[in-house]
Backbone bond lengths (Angstrom), bond angles and torsions (degrees), N, CA, C in turn:
res aa  C-N    CA-C-N  psi(-1)  N-CA   C-N-CA  omega(-1)  CA-C   N-CA-C  phi
1 X - - - 1.447 - - 1.523 109.39 -
2 X 1.308 115.87 148.17 1.456 119.41 178.14 1.524 109.83 -74.69
3 X 1.322 115.95 164.51 1.467 121.35 -177.93 1.529 111.43 -60.15
4 X 1.345 117.42 -39.85 1.465 120.92 -179.91 1.523 109.92 -65.21
5 X 1.332 117.83 -43.54 1.457 121.12 178.67 1.525 111.08 -61.62
6 X 1.311 117.10 -41.44 1.455 121.12 -179.17 1.520 110.26 -64.55
7 X 1.315 117.36 -43.69 1.464 120.19 179.08 1.520 110.89 -62.94
8 X 1.329 116.97 -44.76 1.465 121.37 179.39 1.521 110.62 -62.81
9 X 1.313 116.41 -44.94 1.464 120.97 -179.87 1.520 110.94 -65.13
10 X 1.319 116.85 -42.40 1.465 120.35 178.53 1.526 110.41 -61.43
11 X 1.335 116.91 -42.19 1.467 120.69 177.63 1.528 111.06 -61.61
12 X 1.340 116.36 -42.77 1.468 120.30 177.47 1.517 111.02 -61.05
13 X 1.329 116.42 -44.62 1.460 121.14 -179.16 1.530 111.30 -65.46
14 X 1.318 117.38 -41.75 1.465 120.19 179.61 1.528 111.11 -66.50
15 X 1.318 116.82 -37.60 1.469 120.43 176.87 1.526 110.14 -66.10
16 X 1.337 116.85 -43.44 1.456 121.39 177.90 1.526 110.77 -62.36
17 X 1.316 116.70 -41.80 1.463 121.33 178.36 1.528 110.75 -60.47
18 X 1.319 117.23 -44.06 1.464 121.07 179.11 1.529 110.80 -63.35
19 X 1.334 117.43 -42.14 1.467 121.34 179.75 1.529 110.94 -64.49
20 X 1.336 116.59 -44.90 1.461 120.21 -179.35 1.527 111.21 -65.37
21 X 1.316 116.76 -41.16 1.460 120.83 179.53 1.521 110.73 -64.42
22 X 1.315 116.73 -42.98 1.466 121.01 178.94 1.532 110.43 -64.52
23 X 1.323 117.26 -43.10 1.469 120.98 179.05 1.520 110.44 -63.91
24 X 1.311 116.93 -39.45 1.457 120.97 -179.61 1.527 111.11 -67.32
25 X 1.319 116.87 -39.23 1.462 120.42 178.84 1.523 111.10 -65.80
26 X 1.332 117.02 -37.43 1.457 120.87 179.89 1.518 113.44 -76.16
27 X 1.318 117.79 -18.51 1.462 121.57 -175.70 1.519 113.12 -86.70
28 X 1.302 118.22 -8.08 1.461 120.09 -177.20 1.523 111.98 -61.05
29 X 1.320 117.45 -30.73 1.460 121.06 -179.80 1.533 110.95 -66.61
30 X 1.328 117.86 -36.77 1.454 121.88 -178.02 1.508 113.46 -71.11
31 X 1.316 117.02 -18.54 1.467 119.52 180.00 1.524 111.89 -103.67
32 X 1.331 116.26 16.82 1.462 120.44 179.15 1.527 110.14 -66.32
33 X 1.312 116.23 160.67 1.464 122.08 -178.41 1.522 109.35 -65.50
34 X 1.336 115.06 135.12 1.462 121.40 -179.92 1.517 109.42 -81.31
35 X 1.335 116.45 134.20 1.457 122.92 -179.73 1.534 110.10 -67.06
36 X 1.320 117.17 133.79 1.459 122.11 -177.50 1.522 113.69 -90.54
37 X 1.313 119.49 -3.25 1.458 123.28 -175.75 1.530 110.35 -72.70
38 X 1.349 116.97 100.32 1.459 120.90 -177.75 1.526 111.93 -75.66
39 X 1.315 118.58 -12.63 1.463 119.57 176.96 1.528 110.64 -73.90
40 X 1.332 117.20 -23.63 1.469 121.16 178.76 1.525 111.92 -94.45
41 X 1.329 116.40 -33.61 1.462 121.26 -176.15 1.524 107.91 -127.77
42 X 1.316 116.77 133.29 1.457 120.77 179.31 1.519 111.73 -67.39
43 X 1.346 114.85 163.32 1.460 120.37 -176.77 1.526 111.63 -61.43
44 X 1.336 117.54 -43.10 1.467 119.97 -179.04 1.526 111.56 -68.42
45 X 1.319 116.89 -38.01 1.465 119.89 176.94 1.523 110.66 -64.20
46 X 1.335 115.45 -38.11 1.464 119.74 178.60 1.531 110.07 -66.91
47 X 1.345 116.93 -39.81 1.465 120.32 178.10 1.525 110.40 -63.71
48 X 1.337 116.75 -40.35 1.463 120.02 175.86 1.522 110.72 -61.69
49 X 1.329 115.87 -42.26 1.468 120.20 180.00 1.522 110.73 -64.27
50 X 1.332 117.14 -40.11 1.468 120.52 178.15 1.526 110.98 -65.13
51 X 1.334 116.15 -40.68 1.461 119.56 178.48 1.531 110.48 -64.93
52 X 1.320 116.86 -44.46 1.469 120.28 177.97 1.519 111.20 -62.43
53 X 1.329 116.65 -36.55 1.455 120.55 177.98 1.531 110.21 -64.53
54 X 1.322 117.40 -43.58 1.463 121.31 -179.96 1.532 110.77 -63.97
55 X 1.312 116.62 -41.33 1.468 120.62 177.97 1.521 110.11 -63.64
56 X 1.315 116.38 -43.05 1.461 121.26 180.00 1.529 111.21 -64.21
57 X 1.323 116.87 -41.44 1.464 120.31 179.63 1.524 111.03 -66.46
58 X 1.328 117.76 -39.64 1.461 121.47 177.91 1.526 110.50 -64.35
59 X 1.320 116.54 -43.34 1.466 120.32 178.42 1.522 110.45 -62.50
60 X 1.333 116.51 -38.23 1.461 120.09 179.96 1.526 110.49 -67.04
61 X 1.323 117.46 -40.52 1.466 121.19 177.39 1.526 109.88 -61.98
62 X 1.335 116.79 -42.86 1.470 120.92 178.48 1.527 111.17 -62.41
63 X 1.334 116.63 -41.53 1.467 119.61 178.93 1.527 111.11 -64.92
64 X 1.331 117.23 -39.63 1.468 120.55 178.38 1.525 109.76 -61.28
65 X 1.340 117.24 -42.17 1.461 120.83 177.45 1.529 110.86 -64.08
66 X 1.335 117.19 -41.18 1.458 120.06 177.81 1.524 110.96 -64.22
67 X 1.323 116.88 -40.63 1.466 120.92 178.27 1.525 110.03 -59.64
68 X 1.338 116.47 -43.53 1.462 120.33 178.90 1.530 111.18 -63.64
69 X 1.336 117.50 -39.94 1.463 121.20 178.79 1.526 111.01 -65.08
70 X 1.325 116.99 -41.42 1.467 120.66 179.92 1.525 110.31 -66.48
71 X 1.332 117.26 -44.01 1.465 120.39 177.99 1.526 110.88 -61.26
72 X 1.326 116.23 -39.24 1.460 120.91 178.13 1.529 110.79 -64.66
73 X 1.327 117.14 -40.36 1.470 121.04 178.57 1.531 110.57 -64.44
74 X 1.319 117.14 -41.64 1.467 120.41 178.08 1.528 109.67 -63.12
75 X 1.316 116.63 -40.06 1.466 120.44 177.93 1.532 110.58 -63.42
76 X 1.348 116.98 -39.33 1.470 120.08 178.19 1.529 110.92 -66.16
77 X 1.324 117.30 -33.09 1.473 119.91 175.12 1.530 108.96 -63.67
78 X 1.328 116.30 -45.09 1.469 121.13 -178.29 1.526 112.47 -63.11
79 X 1.337 116.84 -30.32 1.466 120.66 -178.28 1.532 112.05 -100.03
80 X 1.319 116.75 11.01 1.477 123.50 179.41 1.534 112.78 60.01
81 X 1.320 116.91 29.36 1.462 121.95 177.62 1.521 112.17 -108.09
82 X 1.338 116.59 3.40 1.464 121.07 -177.38 1.530 110.18 -67.38
83 X 1.329 115.69 138.48 1.455 120.93 178.36 1.513 113.38 90.26
84 X 1.329 117.00 3.24 1.461 122.51 178.60 1.529 107.53 -110.95
85 X 1.325 116.36 129.55 1.468 122.11 -179.63 1.531 109.60 -61.85
86 X 1.321 115.78 133.34 1.466 120.41 -179.65 1.526 112.73 -70.78
87 X 1.341 117.82 -22.03 1.467 120.33 -179.39 1.523 112.24 -91.12
88 X 1.337 116.74 -59.20 1.466 119.82 -173.50 1.530 113.28 -95.48
89 X 1.328 117.12 -7.98 1.465 124.38 179.05 1.528 113.55 61.37
90 X 1.341 116.17 24.02 1.463 121.84 173.60 1.527 108.09 -94.62
91 X 1.342 117.87 157.48 1.463 119.91 177.64 1.530 111.89 -62.23
92 X 1.319 116.20 140.39 1.460 122.44 175.89 1.521 107.51 -84.90
93 X 1.321 116.51 136.39 1.463 121.57 -179.91 1.532 109.73 -54.74
94 X 1.344 117.73 128.25 1.465 120.74 -179.54 1.532 113.46 -57.20
95 X 1.334 117.59 -29.94 1.472 119.49 177.74 1.524 110.37 -66.94
96 X 1.324 117.00 -35.44 1.478 120.70 176.61 1.525 109.74 -65.37
97 X 1.328 116.49 -43.54 1.463 120.31 179.28 1.520 111.62 -68.19
98 X 1.324 116.76 -31.33 1.457 120.13 176.56 1.528 109.88 -66.34
99 X 1.338 115.83 -39.17 1.468 120.77 179.22 1.532 110.91 -72.37
100 X 1.336 116.54 -43.70 1.467 122.18 -179.73 1.524 108.54 -136.35
101 X 1.332 117.44 93.11 1.463 119.70 -175.59 1.530 114.31 -64.71
102 X 1.331 117.78 -13.38 1.459 120.77 179.62 1.531 112.56 -96.99
103 X 1.325 117.54 6.01 1.470 120.94 -176.98 1.530 110.41 -61.05
104 X 1.342 117.43 122.04 1.461 119.93 -179.21 1.531 113.41 -90.70
105 X 1.351 116.31 -14.33 1.457 120.58 -174.69 1.526 111.07 -124.85
106 X 1.332 115.32 151.55 1.461 119.53 171.94 1.527 107.71 -70.24
107 X 1.302 117.40 167.60 1.461 121.09 -175.11 1.534 111.32 -63.06
108 X 1.316 117.04 -36.63 1.466 120.73 -179.38 1.525 110.83 -65.95
109 X 1.317 117.19 -47.53 1.462 120.53 -179.68 1.533 111.08 -69.01
110 X 1.329 117.60 -33.95 1.467 120.54 177.46 1.527 110.06 -65.37
111 X 1.341 116.94 -40.93 1.466 120.79 178.13 1.523 110.70 -64.81
112 X 1.321 117.52 -40.07 1.464 121.42 178.18 1.534 110.11 -65.48
113 X 1.312 117.61 -39.61 1.467 121.32 -179.62 1.525 111.33 -66.20
114 X 1.337 117.08 -35.12 1.463 120.65 178.89 1.513 111.67 -67.80
115 X 1.310 118.02 -32.57 1.468 122.02 -178.28 1.530 111.55 -71.12
116 X 1.313 116.78 -23.77 1.479 120.23 -176.51 1.485 112.77 -80.79
């Protein structure tokens, strides 16, 4: 990648990292422990709260994984390995990186990984 592309991509990744980190920090309240006192909250309301808690926890896990992928992509930029598939070591299509700048695999290797 050219120097301008790397700078632009790094800026995109750093902005994405900041957004994900901020969203993750704000989501901690939604995954708090649900109160078990059924005299204060009805059974259906408690079930809704448990479901919302599970959704919030899953979203938080996904954000943590995305944060790790973005940090890894920034590290690959720093080591001049960005844009190279981690499995087959072939260049990743620039359109794929434009769509997902943190993509660690080329489309072929990503498809193979999904099948496993």
